[in-house]
N, C-alpha and C positions, 0 to 999 in steps of 0.2 A: 240711346238704347237701340235705335234702328240700325246704326252703323255697327254696333257691337254684335247684334244678331246676324247681320249680313256677312260680316267678316268671319264670324265663328262658323256659320254654316258653309261658307265658301271654302274656308280652310279645311274643314272636315271632309268635304266632298273631294277636294284636290288630293288630300293625303290618302283617302281610300282609293282614288283613281291611280295614284302613283304606285300604290301597293296592291294592284288589282289581283295578283295571285292569291292573296289571302281571302278575297271575296269568293273565288272559285273553291278554295280549300274548305272554307266555312260552309258553303252550300253543299259540297259533297258530304261533309261530316253530318250535317243536319238531315240530308236525304237518306244516308245510311241508317241513321238512328230511327227515322220514320219507317223504313223498310224492316228493320229489326223488330220494331214495336208491333208491326203488322203480323209477323210470323206467329207469335202465340195466339193472336186473335183468329188467324186462319186455322191454326191447330185446334183451337177451341171449337170451331165449327165442325171439324172432323171428329173430335171427341164426342160432341153432342150427337152427331150423325150415327156414330157407332153405338152410343148408349140407347138412342131412340130407334135404331134400326132404319133410319131414313137415309136418303141420298144427299150427299153434301151439296150437289147442284141444286136440289130442290130447296134446301135451307137457304142457300145464297140468293135464290130468286125471291125470297121474302123481302118485304120492306125493312128498312134498318131498324125501325121500332119493334116490329114483330120478331126480327132476328135477334135483337138484344134481349127481348123478353124471353124468347125460347131458350137462348143460351144460359141466361142467368137462372131461369127456373129449373132447367135440367141440371145445372151444376150444383145449385143449392140443395137439390134432393139427393145428391150423391157426393158425400163428403170426400171420398178418396179422389174422385175425378176433380173436384173443386180444389183440393190441396195441390194436385199436380199442375193444374192450370195456374193457380196463384204462384206456385214456385217458379214456373216458366216465365211468367210475367215479371216476377221480382228479379230474376237473373238478367233478363233483357233490360229492364229499367235501370238497374244498378250498373251493369256493365256498359250499356249504351251511354248513360249519363256521364260516367267517368271518361269515356272516350270523347264525348263532346266537351267536357271540362278541359281535357288535355289540349284539344285543338283550339279552344277559345283562349287558353293561356298563351299559346304560340301566336295567335292572331293579335291579341291586345299588345303583347310585347313588341311585335313588329310595328304596330301603329304608334306606340309610344316612342319608340326609337326614331321612327320617321318624323314625328312631330318635333322631337328635339333637334334633329339634323336639318329640318326644313328652314329655308329663309322665309321672309314675309310673303309667301306665295299667294296669300289672299288679297294682296294689294296690287293694283295695276302698275305697270303693264304686265300682262300675263304671257310668259314665254315658256316653251316646253322645257328648256334647260333649267329654268327656275323651279318649275313644278317637280322635276325629277330629283331635286335636292331632298325631297321627302321620301324618295324610294329607299326603303331599308330592308326589303324582303330578300332573303336567301335561305336556303335549306338549313344552313348552319345556325343563322340567327333564329329562325323559327324553332328549331330543335332546342337551342339553348334556352329560349324564352319559355317553351313548354316545360322543359325539365325543371327550370327554376320556379315557375309559378304554379305548377300543377298541384303540389300538396296543399297550398293555400286555397286555390280555386276549388279543389275537391272538398275541403272542409266547408267553404262557403256554399258550394252547390248542394251538399248534403243538408245543410241548414235550410236552404231554400226549398228543397224537395219535402223536408219535414213540415215546413210551414204550408206548402201546397196541400199535403194530405190532411193536415189539421183544418185548414180553411175549407177544403172540399167536403170534409166530414161535417163541419159546421153548416155549410151551405145546404147539403142534402138534408140534414136534420131540420133546418129551418123551413125548407120547402115542404117536407113531409108534415111538419107540425102545422104549417099554414093550410095545406090541403085538408088535413084531418079536422081543423077548426072550421072548415067550410068557407075559407076566404076565396075571393075571386082570383082569376088568372092574373089580374092586375098586380096583386101582391107578389105572385110568383115572378112576374116580369120585373118588378121593383127589386126583389131579392137577387135576381139574376144580374141586373144592371149593377147593383152594388158589389156583387162578387166579381164581375168583370173589371170594374173600376179598381177594386182592391188588388187583384192580380196584376193589373197594369202598373199601378204604383209600386207594387212589390218588385216587379221586374225592373222598373226604372231605378229604384234604390240599389238593387242587386248589381246593375250595370255600373253605377257610380262607384260602388265599393270595389268592383273589379278594376276599374280604371285607376283608382287611388292605390290599390295594391301594386299594380304594375308601375305606376309613375313614381311611387316613393319606396318601393321595395320593402314594404312593411307588412306586419301580420294582419289578420282579419279584424281583430278587435281595434287596432290602431286605425286601420283603413275605414272602418265603420264610423269611428269618432270623427275623423277628418273629413269624411264625406258629409257628415252632418254639419260640420263647421262650414264647409264649402257651400252647402245649401243655404245656410243662414247669411253668408256673405254675398252671394250672388243669386238669391232666390228669383229675382225678377228676370234676369237673363236666362237662367236655367229653365224657368217655367216657359219662357218664350221659345227656346229651342225645342223643349219637350212638346209644346203645342204644335209647332211647325212640323216636326217629325211625325207626330201622331196624325196630323191632318194629311200628310203625304201617304202614310200607311193606309188610312181609311180610304183615301181617293184611289190608291193603287189596288186595294182590295175590291172596291166597287167596279173598277175597270176590268179586273181579272174575272169577276163574276159575269159581267156583261159579255166578255169575250168567250167564256165557257158556254154561256147560253147561245151565243151566235154559232159556235161550233156544233152545238147540239142540234140546231136547226139544219145545218149543212148535212148532218148524218142521214137525214131523211131523203136527200136528193140522190137519185140513182147515179152510180159511178163516182160522183163527187164524194159520196159518203165513205169511199175507200180511203180518202185522204185525211179523214178526221183524226185517226189515231196518231199519225206522225205530227199533225198540227197540234194536237192536244199535248203530246210529249214536248214539242218545241215551246209551246206556250207555258207549260209547267216549268220547264227549265229556265225560260226567260223570266218568269214571275219570281222564281226562287232567287235568281241572281239579282234582280232589282231590289227585292226585299233585303237581301244580305248587304247590298251596296248602301242602301238607306241606313241600315242598322250600323254598319261600320263607319259611315260618314258621321253619324251622331256621336260616335266615340271621339273622332277628331274634333268635333265642335265642342264637346264637353271638356276635352283636354285644353282647348284654347281658352275657354272660360275659367278653367281651373288655374292655368298659368296666370291669367290676368288677375284673378282673385288673390293669388299669392303675392304677386308684385304689389298690388294695391294695399293688401293688409300687412305684409311683412317686409316689403321693400327689398326683395331678393329676386334673382333671376331663377326661373323654374329649373332649367337644365342643370346649372351648377348646384343649386340647392338639393335637387333630387339625387345627383350623383354623390354628394357628400352627406346624404342623410344618415344619421346614426342609427336609424330604426331598421336594423338588419337582423332582428332577433326572430325572424319568421321561420327560419329553417330549423 
């Protein structure tokens, strides 16, 4: 188990490093989506300012809780403004999500091709030329993969977003019912922890289905079934990789929060405070790239485990089997 985990994580990290442009592309796509998502929120502030006759700067100076309460209360009391705001949010969420699905399709296709082409780069000795056998990125390959996988990734992503909304609605209803019943904040914290755990597991399964779609060139339903079979065959190894990746993400998040707090302290120092903004931008960019690298490394690790489970269970070589897969009914 220990060697399996080590070699899977090492192979995933090396495949992501050999295809480093997809890390940058994925980070740019996610950053653009976040910026697009912020636009309607800023517009909502200006809408509320116009409705209330207040200054936008004064609204933005409020704490985030007071700001959200003010925006929600003002929009709820004016259905036309609320409709316009929700329409803008819907356009951004749908359009931005489709863009992210398109980029993710190209990214995963490049990593799958790199995994197929790579030698046993996870085993010593480690040479640069050996690692570069996993390099599969090119604009043509990225475009071809995005074009091929996008329809299936879009259907899968829409299903995920639907589950998000249903789960979020259920969470809000449960919290409101708990508070109405006079339960303590401990119950709210428990519900929040359960909701976060559910979303984490949901994202994990979503990633596995994406990997199977790209690896086997199959449709969403077939990929979901085979992802379930993969989990049953290699549940211990998959759980170990998931635990390590989750631990890295938690550690990196804690480190980034500490770095942000440290930069906040520097802002109070005369003259040195002028350097905070560039440092914050650099830290934000570095943090995003690190998280993207960890996420894409996990894809390579799961691909390694998936290949191993196929060889163990079916006695076939993954690359040949996938290339000759008859399940090409997805388009």
